[in-house]
C-alpha positions as CSV (number, residue, x, y, z in Angstrom):
1,X,93.0,150.4,214.4
2,X,91.1,150.8,211.1
3,X,93.7,152.9,209.3
4,X,95.3,151.3,206.3
5,X,98.8,149.9,206.8
6,X,101.6,151.7,205.0
7,X,103.6,149.2,203.0
8,X,107.4,149.6,203.1
9,X,108.7,151.3,199.9
10,X,111.9,149.3,199.7
11,X,110.5,145.8,198.9
12,X,107.4,143.8,198.2
13,X,106.7,141.1,200.8
14,X,105.2,137.7,200.3
15,X,106.1,136.1,203.5
16,X,106.9,137.0,207.1
17,X,110.3,135.6,206.6
18,X,111.0,138.0,203.8
19,X,109.6,140.8,205.9
20,X,112.1,140.2,208.7
21,X,114.8,141.1,206.2
22,X,113.2,144.5,205.7
23,X,112.5,145.4,209.3
24,X,112.8,143.9,212.8
25,X,115.8,141.6,212.4
26,X,118.2,144.1,210.8
27,X,118.9,147.7,209.9
28,X,118.3,150.8,211.8
29,X,116.2,149.1,214.4
30,X,119.1,147.0,215.6
31,X,121.5,150.0,215.5
32,X,119.1,152.0,217.7
33,X,118.6,149.1,220.1
34,X,122.3,149.2,221.0
35,X,122.0,152.9,222.1
36,X,121.4,153.4,225.8
37,X,121.6,149.6,226.5
38,X,123.1,150.2,229.9
39,X,121.9,153.7,230.6
40,X,119.5,154.7,233.3
41,X,117.4,157.8,233.8
42,X,113.9,159.2,233.9
43,X,111.5,157.5,231.4
44,X,108.1,158.1,229.9
45,X,105.5,155.4,229.7
46,X,103.0,155.9,226.9
47,X,99.6,154.2,227.3
48,X,96.0,154.6,226.5
49,X,93.6,156.6,228.6
50,X,93.5,155.2,232.2
51,X,89.7,154.5,232.5
52,X,90.4,152.0,235.3
53,X,92.3,154.4,237.6
54,X,95.4,152.2,238.0
55,X,98.1,154.5,236.7
56,X,98.6,156.7,239.8
57,X,99.4,153.6,241.9
58,X,101.9,152.4,239.3
59,X,103.6,155.8,239.1
60,X,103.7,156.2,242.9
61,X,105.1,152.7,243.6
62,X,107.8,153.0,240.9
63,X,108.8,156.5,241.7
64,X,109.2,155.8,245.5
65,X,111.6,152.9,244.7
66,X,113.4,154.8,241.8
67,X,113.8,158.4,242.8
68,X,116.5,159.0,240.2
69,X,114.7,157.1,237.4
70,X,111.2,158.4,237.8
71,X,108.5,157.5,235.3
72,X,106.1,160.0,233.7
73,X,102.9,158.5,232.4
74,X,101.7,160.0,229.1
75,X,98.0,159.0,228.5
76,X,96.7,158.9,225.0
77,X,93.1,158.9,223.9
78,X,90.7,156.0,224.7
79,X,90.4,155.1,221.0
80,X,92.7,152.3,219.7
81,X,93.1,153.7,216.2
82,X,94.2,157.1,217.6
83,X,96.6,155.4,220.0
84,X,98.2,153.4,217.1
85,X,98.5,156.5,214.9
86,X,100.2,158.4,217.7
87,X,102.7,155.6,218.2
88,X,103.4,155.3,214.5
89,X,104.1,159.0,214.2
90,X,106.5,159.1,217.1
91,X,108.3,155.9,216.0
92,X,108.7,157.2,212.5
93,X,110.2,160.4,214.0
94,X,112.5,158.3,216.1
95,X,111.3,160.1,219.2
96,X,113.5,159.3,222.2
97,X,110.8,160.6,224.5
98,X,108.6,157.5,224.0
99,X,110.5,155.1,226.2
100,X,108.1,152.3,227.1
101,X,104.9,151.9,225.1
102,X,101.7,149.9,225.5
103,X,101.4,147.4,222.6
104,X,98.0,146.0,221.8
105,X,98.3,142.3,221.1
106,X,97.5,142.9,217.4
107,X,100.3,145.5,217.0
108,X,103.2,143.3,218.1
109,X,104.0,142.0,214.6
110,X,104.0,145.4,212.9
111,X,106.1,147.1,215.6
112,X,108.6,144.2,215.7
113,X,108.9,144.0,211.9
114,X,109.6,147.7,211.5
115,X,112.3,147.6,214.2
116,X,110.3,150.1,216.5
117,X,110.6,147.9,219.6
118,X,113.5,145.8,220.6
119,X,113.6,142.0,221.0
120,X,113.6,141.0,224.7
121,X,116.6,138.7,224.4
122,X,120.2,138.7,225.6
123,X,120.6,141.4,228.2
124,X,117.0,142.3,227.8
125,X,115.7,138.8,228.4
126,X,112.6,138.4,230.6
127,X,111.5,135.4,232.6
128,X,108.2,134.2,231.2
129,X,107.6,130.8,232.8
130,X,105.1,132.2,235.3
131,X,103.1,133.9,232.6
132,X,100.1,132.7,230.7
133,X,101.5,131.0,227.5
134,X,98.9,132.7,225.3
135,X,100.1,136.2,226.4
136,X,103.7,135.3,225.7
137,X,102.8,133.9,222.3
138,X,100.9,137.1,221.4
139,X,104.0,139.2,222.2
140,X,106.3,137.0,220.1
141,X,107.2,137.6,216.5
142,X,109.5,135.4,214.3
143,X,110.3,133.3,217.3
144,X,111.4,136.2,219.5
145,X,109.7,137.9,222.4
146,X,109.3,141.6,221.6
147,X,107.1,142.8,224.5
148,X,106.3,142.1,228.1
149,X,102.7,140.8,228.7
150,X,101.0,143.2,231.0
151,X,97.2,142.6,230.9
152,X,95.2,139.9,229.1
153,X,91.6,139.6,228.1
154,X,89.2,137.0,226.8
155,X,85.6,137.1,225.5
156,X,82.9,135.7,227.9
157,X,79.2,134.9,227.7
158,X,77.0,136.8,230.2
159,X,73.6,135.1,230.8
160,X,70.5,135.8,232.8
161,X,70.3,133.3,235.7
162,X,66.7,134.3,236.4
163,X,65.8,133.0,232.9
164,X,68.1,130.0,232.6
165,X,70.1,128.0,235.2
166,X,72.5,126.4,232.7
167,X,74.3,128.5,230.1
168,X,74.3,127.3,226.5
169,X,77.4,125.5,225.2
170,X,76.4,125.5,221.5
171,X,74.9,128.1,219.2
172,X,71.8,125.9,218.7
173,X,71.3,125.7,222.4
174,X,71.5,129.4,222.7
175,X,68.9,129.9,220.0
176,X,66.5,127.4,221.6
177,X,66.8,129.0,225.0
178,X,65.9,132.3,223.5
179,X,62.8,130.7,221.9
180,X,61.6,130.2,225.5
181,X,62.6,126.6,226.3
182,X,65.2,126.9,229.0
183,X,66.7,124.6,231.6
184,X,64.5,126.5,234.1
185,X,61.3,125.8,232.2
186,X,59.4,127.9,229.8
187,X,59.9,131.7,229.9
188,X,56.6,133.4,230.5
189,X,55.8,137.1,230.1
190,X,57.8,139.6,228.0
191,X,61.0,138.0,226.7
192,X,64.1,140.1,226.4
193,X,66.2,140.2,223.2
194,X,68.2,137.1,222.7
195,X,71.9,137.8,222.1
196,X,74.2,140.6,221.2
197,X,77.9,141.2,220.9
198,X,79.8,144.0,219.3
199,X,78.6,144.4,215.7
200,X,79.2,148.1,214.7
201,X,81.8,148.7,212.0
202,X,84.9,148.9,214.1
203,X,87.6,146.7,215.7
204,X,85.0,145.0,217.9
205,X,83.4,143.5,214.8
206,X,86.7,142.0,213.8
207,X,86.8,140.4,217.2
208,X,83.3,139.0,217.0
209,X,83.6,137.8,213.4
210,X,87.0,136.2,214.2
211,X,85.5,134.4,217.2
212,X,82.7,132.9,215.1
213,X,85.0,131.9,212.2
214,X,87.6,130.4,214.5
215,X,84.9,128.5,216.5
216,X,83.7,126.8,213.3
217,X,87.2,125.7,212.4
218,X,88.0,128.5,209.9
219,X,90.9,130.9,209.9
220,X,91.5,134.3,208.4
221,X,95.2,134.2,207.4
222,X,97.8,131.4,207.2
223,X,100.7,130.9,209.6
224,X,102.8,133.2,207.4
225,X,100.6,136.2,208.4
226,X,100.2,137.1,204.8
227,X,98.2,134.5,202.9
228,X,94.4,134.9,203.3
229,X,92.4,131.7,204.0
230,X,89.1,133.1,205.0
231,X,87.1,132.1,201.9
232,X,86.2,128.6,203.2
233,X,83.2,126.5,204.1
234,X,84.2,126.6,207.8
235,X,84.5,130.4,207.8
236,X,81.0,130.6,206.2
237,X,79.5,128.4,208.9
238,X,80.9,130.8,211.5
239,X,79.9,134.0,209.9
240,X,76.5,132.6,209.2
241,X,75.8,132.4,212.9
242,X,75.9,136.2,213.1
243,X,74.3,136.8,209.7
244,X,71.4,134.5,210.4
245,X,71.0,136.1,213.8
246,X,70.0,139.4,212.2
247,X,67.9,137.6,209.6
248,X,66.0,135.3,212.1
249,X,65.8,137.8,214.9
250,X,67.9,136.2,217.6
251,X,70.2,139.2,217.3
252,X,68.3,142.5,217.6
253,X,68.5,144.9,214.7
254,X,69.8,147.7,216.9
255,X,72.9,145.6,217.7
256,X,74.3,146.6,214.3
257,X,75.4,149.8,216.1
258,X,76.6,148.1,219.3
259,X,80.1,148.6,220.6
260,X,81.1,147.3,224.0
261,X,79.3,150.0,225.9
262,X,76.0,149.7,224.0
263,X,75.8,146.0,224.4
264,X,76.6,146.3,228.1
265,X,73.9,148.9,228.6
266,X,71.3,146.8,226.9
267,X,72.1,143.8,229.0
268,X,72.3,145.9,232.2
269,X,68.8,147.3,231.4
270,X,67.4,143.8,231.2
271,X,67.0,143.9,227.4
272,X,69.1,140.9,226.5
273,X,69.2,137.3,227.7
274,X,72.8,136.7,226.5
275,X,75.7,139.0,225.8
276,X,79.3,138.6,224.6
277,X,81.6,141.0,226.4
278,X,84.9,141.3,228.2
279,X,85.5,140.7,232.0
280,X,85.3,144.4,232.9
281,X,81.5,144.2,232.4
282,X,81.1,142.1,235.6
283,X,81.7,145.0,237.9
284,X,79.4,147.3,236.1
285,X,76.6,144.8,235.9
286,X,76.9,144.1,239.6
287,X,76.5,147.8,240.5
288,X,73.6,149.4,242.3
289,X,72.2,150.9,239.1
290,X,72.0,147.6,237.2
291,X,68.7,145.9,236.8
292,X,70.4,142.5,236.4
293,X,72.6,142.7,239.6
294,X,72.4,139.3,241.2
295,X,70.6,137.9,238.2
296,X,73.5,137.0,235.8
297,X,76.5,134.7,235.6
298,X,79.4,134.2,233.3
299,X,80.3,131.2,231.1
300,X,82.6,130.4,228.1
301,X,81.4,131.5,224.7
302,X,79.4,128.8,222.9
303,X,80.3,127.4,219.5
304,X,78.8,125.2,216.8
305,X,79.3,121.9,218.6
306,X,80.6,123.0,222.1
307,X,82.5,125.8,223.7
308,X,83.6,128.3,221.2
309,X,86.9,130.3,220.7
310,X,87.5,133.7,222.2
311,X,89.6,136.2,220.5
312,X,92.6,137.0,222.7
313,X,92.6,140.6,224.0
314,X,95.1,142.5,226.1
315,X,98.2,144.5,226.0
316,X,102.0,144.2,226.4
317,X,104.7,146.7,227.0
318,X,107.5,147.3,224.5
319,X,110.8,149.2,224.8
320,X,111.2,151.7,222.1
321,X,114.3,151.2,219.9
322,X,114.9,155.0,220.2
323,X,114.8,155.2,224.1
324,X,118.0,156.6,225.7
325,X,117.5,154.6,229.0
326,X,116.9,151.0,228.1
327,X,118.3,149.6,231.3
328,X,115.6,151.5,233.2
329,X,113.0,150.5,230.6
330,X,113.8,146.8,231.2
331,X,113.4,147.2,235.0
332,X,110.0,148.9,234.4
333,X,108.8,146.0,232.3
334,X,109.7,143.6,235.1
335,X,108.0,145.9,237.7
336,X,104.8,145.8,235.6
337,X,104.7,142.0,235.8
338,X,105.3,141.9,239.5
339,X,102.8,140.4,241.9
340,X,102.0,143.7,243.6
341,X,101.2,145.5,240.3
342,X,99.3,142.6,238.8
343,X,97.1,142.2,241.9
344,X,96.4,145.9,242.0
345,X,95.5,146.0,238.3
346,X,92.9,143.3,239.0
347,X,91.6,144.6,242.3
348,X,91.5,148.3,241.2
349,X,90.9,148.1,237.5
350,X,89.6,144.5,236.9
351,X,92.4,143.9,234.4
352,X,93.0,140.3,233.7
353,X,96.4,139.2,235.1
354,X,99.1,137.7,232.9
355,X,100.5,135.7,235.9
356,X,99.0,132.2,235.8
357,X,99.0,131.6,239.6
358,X,96.7,134.5,240.3
359,X,93.8,132.8,238.7
360,X,93.8,130.2,241.4
361,X,94.5,132.5,244.3
362,X,91.7,131.9,246.9
363,X,91.2,135.5,247.9
364,X,91.0,136.7,244.3
365,X,88.7,133.9,243.2
366,X,86.4,134.8,246.1
367,X,86.3,138.4,245.0
368,X,86.2,137.6,241.3
369,X,84.3,134.2,240.9
370,X,84.7,134.4,237.1
371,X,88.5,134.0,237.2
372,X,88.5,130.3,236.4
373,X,86.2,130.8,233.5
374,X,88.3,133.7,232.3
375,X,91.4,131.5,232.5
376,X,89.8,128.9,230.4
377,X,88.8,131.5,227.9
378,X,92.3,132.9,227.6
379,X,94.0,129.5,227.5
380,X,91.8,128.5,224.5
381,X,91.7,131.9,222.9
382,X,92.8,132.3,219.2
383,X,94.7,135.5,218.4
384,X,93.3,137.8,215.8
385,X,95.4,137.6,212.6
386,X,99.1,137.8,213.4
387,X,100.4,140.0,210.6
388,X,102.5,143.1,210.2
389,X,99.7,144.4,208.0
390,X,97.1,144.3,210.7
391,X,95.4,147.7,210.1
392,X,94.6,146.7,206.5
393,X,93.6,143.2,207.5
394,X,91.1,144.3,210.2
395,X,89.7,146.9,207.8
396,X,89.0,144.1,205.3
397,X,87.3,141.9,208.0
398,X,85.1,144.5,209.5
399,X,84.0,146.2,206.2
400,X,83.0,142.9,204.6
401,X,81.5,141.3,207.7
402,X,79.4,144.4,208.3
403,X,78.1,144.3,204.7
404,X,76.9,140.7,205.3
405,X,75.3,141.6,208.7
406,X,73.4,144.4,207.0
407,X,72.2,142.0,204.3
408,X,73.9,143.9,201.5
409,X,75.8,140.8,200.4
410,X,75.6,137.1,201.0
411,X,77.9,135.4,203.5
412,X,79.7,133.7,200.6
413,X,80.2,137.0,198.7
414,X,81.4,138.7,201.9
415,X,84.1,136.1,202.5
416,X,85.2,136.2,198.8
417,X,85.4,140.0,199.0
418,X,87.2,139.7,202.4
419,X,89.7,137.3,200.9
420,X,90.5,139.7,198.1
421,X,90.8,142.7,200.4
422,X,93.2,140.9,202.7
423,X,95.3,139.8,199.8
424,X,95.5,143.4,198.7
425,X,96.4,144.6,202.2
426,X,99.2,142.2,202.6
427,X,100.7,142.5,199.1
428,X,103.1,145.2,200.1
């Protein structure tokens, strides 16, 4: 997801409205969408590597019910940038063999604007009233739904219950608790590191930086998805929380290389008091090899004056404009959102459901006590920049945020540079 976006050669774009005239709302995308509208047949579902082990169940259940319209699941790598590159190449080649594709929430605008996936309206309309509104919004572009929400995600704060009974709700509270003054008393003996998220130079840093900036009231791009707005006092307050963490020591120096796995490993080994991560970490931290099993809990992310703002994660499924069997594709999208599949995705793969009612299901809450907290995180989550130029925008964020975390530039200079880089990335 760090590859630079390729600007359309036919026009320079200053607003999303102008962009629509060059992509998703007209031209070859609409023509292709009409092909195979009522056709049925075998389809291929393209998705990232199945690290959760849920795909065999999906294939078995679908194929039993649709023997003449079987699905073949093509797994990509487990790296988001490689997944995106693969999809871009096949879309550009108008490959009819990529029928249904997994769309990261930050790819929706690009795929829609370029006419690669079809709008889910008219005969392709989906019922969305039972879905989390944030997931529907993330799959919507220019007022139209372009993908079916499939799995959501939200950032959470993991904390050591043997060191503090009450999680921090503000950044200042987090720092004070790490200094040794907790709601459980004073920490004695060797103290673990304070806090870590994902701060290596990759997409995870965009997530963490965006969460800090959004929590402080800043924003990265305007509603048009093009105009940068990150060079602000509010954004500086947010990014400073991370920059000062490395300066003052409440974020360990080694966290500059942390992705999700490294931060999870550090917390699991008892080396951190607080950690920002996704819901999947709960199962691993509760495992028999975890030093903190039974000694941690989950809370919303803190912010400058109260609970912070998670970045919205997750994926949707889109129908390729070049698929020959769009009627089957549409049924597969509905199948993916069915109660049976959503429950299995949570039980088997700990994927966050997109169906709102499942978050209050007694059996699921008993098995996954963090579900109400996760629901609150998703409901208040702020999407990463919604822009057709996302690869270039995220490159600008992570590159300049990383320079600030390293101490190479000041927070102010990093945001000034970020603003200029985003302006260049969205210029067309």
